[in-house]
C-alpha positions in Angstrom: -69.5 2.3 -86.6 -71.0 5.4 -85.7 -72.4 7.3 -88.5 -71.3 10.2 -87.9 -67.8 8.9 -87.4 -67.5 8.8 -91.2 -64.6 7.0 -93.6 -61.4 8.0 -94.2 -59.7 6.3 -97.5 -56.2 6.5 -97.4 -54.1 7.9 -100.4 -52.9 4.5 -101.4 -56.3 2.6 -101.6 -57.5 5.9 -103.4 -55.0 6.0 -106.1 -54.7 2.2 -106.8 -56.1 1.6 -110.5 -56.7 -2.0 -109.9 -59.6 -1.4 -107.5 -63.0 -0.5 -108.3 -64.9 2.1 -106.6 -66.7 -0.1 -104.4 -64.0 -2.1 -103.0 -62.1 1.3 -102.3 -65.2 1.9 -100.1 -64.9 -1.4 -98.4 -61.4 -1.6 -97.9 -61.5 2.1 -96.0 -64.3 0.7 -94.2 -62.6 -2.3 -93.0 -59.8 0.1 -92.5 -61.5 2.1 -89.9 -61.5 -0.8 -87.3 -57.9 -1.0 -87.1 -55.9 -3.9 -85.9 -59.2 -5.4 -83.9 -60.9 -6.2 -87.5 -64.2 -5.5 -88.8 -66.6 -7.8 -88.1 -69.5 -5.9 -89.7 -72.1 -8.2 -91.8 -72.2 -7.9 -95.5 -76.0 -6.8 -94.7 -74.6 -3.8 -92.4 -71.6 -2.9 -95.1 -74.3 -3.0 -98.1 -76.6 -0.9 -96.0 -74.0 1.7 -94.8 -72.3 2.0 -98.4 -75.8 2.0 -100.3 -75.4 -1.0 -102.1 -79.0 -2.8 -102.7 -77.6 -6.2 -102.7 -75.8 -7.9 -100.0 -74.3 -10.8 -102.3 -72.6 -7.6 -104.1 -70.5 -7.3 -100.9 -69.9 -10.7 -100.5 -68.5 -10.9 -104.0 -66.3 -8.1 -103.7 -65.1 -9.3 -100.4 -64.1 -12.7 -101.8 -62.5 -10.8 -104.6 -60.4 -8.6 -102.3 -59.4 -11.7 -100.3 -58.4 -13.4 -103.5 -56.4 -10.7 -104.5 -54.8 -10.1 -101.3 -56.2 -6.8 -100.6 -58.2 -8.3 -97.3 -57.5 -11.3 -95.2 -60.4 -13.0 -93.7 -60.4 -15.0 -90.5 -63.0 -17.0 -88.8 -66.3 -18.8 -90.1 -69.0 -17.9 -92.4 -71.4 -16.8 -89.6 -68.6 -15.2 -87.3 -65.6 -13.4 -89.5 -63.3 -10.4 -89.3 -61.8 -8.6 -92.1 -58.4 -7.0 -92.0 -56.4 -5.2 -94.5 -54.4 -7.7 -96.5 -50.7 -7.4 -97.4 -51.4 -5.1 -100.2 -52.6 -2.3 -98.2 -50.3 -2.6 -95.2 
């Protein structure tokens, strides 16, 4: 994703009281990839969002997958993230 492109956060994501601020940013980033899915690594997402530890991104993604906000397809080394049923 180009740095000049930015992130747009839908009102559905922004107003969800169950989501942490970092969750909202992750979801908005994934949403920006559309139906093609987000292929960015945890490290790339962490760098873009200013998160010091990529493990924090990994933990939040796992939580979002478990709660139905995200869907993950593929293996550990090559995975894509898509918005889950709670966002669509």
